N, C-alpha and C positions, 0 to 999 in steps of 0.2 A: 551545808545549807540545811535549813530546817523547813519542814512543810507541816501544815496542819490539815488533816483530812478527817472530816466527821468528828471533830473535837479531839482527835488523838494526835499527839505530836510524834513525829518520826524524823529520823535522820536519813538524808539521801546521800548516796555516794555515786560518783561516776565510775562505772566499771568499764564496760565496753561501749558506752554510749558517748557519741561525740557531743561536744559542747553545743553545736548548733541544733542537734536533735533534742538535747535537753532544753535548749532555749525555745524551740518550736513547741515542745510539749508543755512548757510553762505558759506559753502564750495561749494555748488551747485551754489549759487549766484556769487561767485568769478569766477567760471569757465565761467558762462554766460556773466559776465561783463569784464572778462579779467583782474581782479585786484586780489590782494592777501588779500582778506577779511579774509580767514582762519587764516593767520598769525596775523592780527590785532585783531581778536576775541580771539585767544589764548593768545596774549599778554595782552589784557584787562582782560581776565579771570585770568591769572597769577597775574596781578596787584591787582585784587580784593581779592586774597587769600594771596599773599606774599608781597604786597606793603609795609607792615610795616617794612620790613628789609632794605628798600631803604633809602638813605639819603633824607633829606627834598627837596633838589634841584631835585634829580631824581624823587621823587614823584610828584613835581610840573610839571616837563617836561612830565612825563607819563600822568598826568591828561590833560595837554594842548593838547598833541598829540592824545591820544586815547579816551578821554572823550569829549573834546571840539572840536576835529577833526581839529586842527590847523596843517598846514604844517610845516615842519622843518624851512622853510624860514620865515614864520610868527612868529614862536616862537623866532627864532634868532633875528629878527628885534625888537620884543617886549622887549626882554631882553638885547639887545645891545651886543650880542655875535655872533660868526660865526655859520653858518649852520653846519659846521663840528663839532663844539663843542657840539651842540645840538645832532647831530647824534651819536657822541661818548658816551655822557652821557646816551642816550636812549639805546644804545647797551649794555653798562655796566650794566644798570638796568635790561634789559631783560636777560643777561647772569647770573646775580646774582639770578634772580627768577627761571630761568631754572635749575640752580644748586640746589636750594631749592626743586624744583619739582623732580629732579632726586633722591634726598635723601628721600623726604617725600612722593611723589606720590599722593598728595591730588587731583589734577586735574584728574589724571588717574583713581583713585579709584571712584571718583564721576561719571565720564563718564561710567565706568564699571557698577556702580550701576544703572544707568539710562537705559542701554541697555535692560535688561529684561522687564522693564516697557514699552518700545517702542514695544517690541514683543507682549506683552499683548494688547496694544492699537491696533495694527494691527489685532490681532485675534478678537477683539471686533467688527470689521467692518462687520463680517458675522453673528452676532447675531441679533435677533429681537430687534427693537428699545427700547421696555420697559426693556428688560433684559440688553441690552447694556448700557442704561442710569444708571441703578443701579450699574453695574460693573464699569462704568467710575467714578462714585462718589467714589467708594471704591478705585479705582486706584489713583484718585486725592488726597484722604486722605493719601494714602501711600506716594505719592510724597511730600506732606506737611511734613509728619513725617521724611522722608529722608532729606529734606531740613533743618529742624530744627536740626536733628542729626548731619548734616555736619557743623553746625555753632559752 
């Protein structure tokens, strides 16, 4: 995922951050920047889970727009098609993935599974450092197990 902060482009990677924490941070960032980061993060998340149901063309357009961070105009110019055609195909792709999510609920369940972990993380802030470190290790191990289970 790419982000732009103060005109500088950077790559972000999820290390010990849960997807829902990342999602919530992006929502806050979208409010402060006045852009719809939340929608882009959700669409990227949907693509990582349901991208296999899309046509090859839709997959390529989703990668170009959400992973390579190309604008609709840039994609259209690169492919020799209209900006409207790119927009239409992207919207069809998102609609298809949203339909899958409505039926299967993978994104919702994953976010629901992460919420208790975030509550535990906040509770650890009040513990003595040595106890908090041990608890954080256990919490991170649980996150790894949940991530493996969701694949």
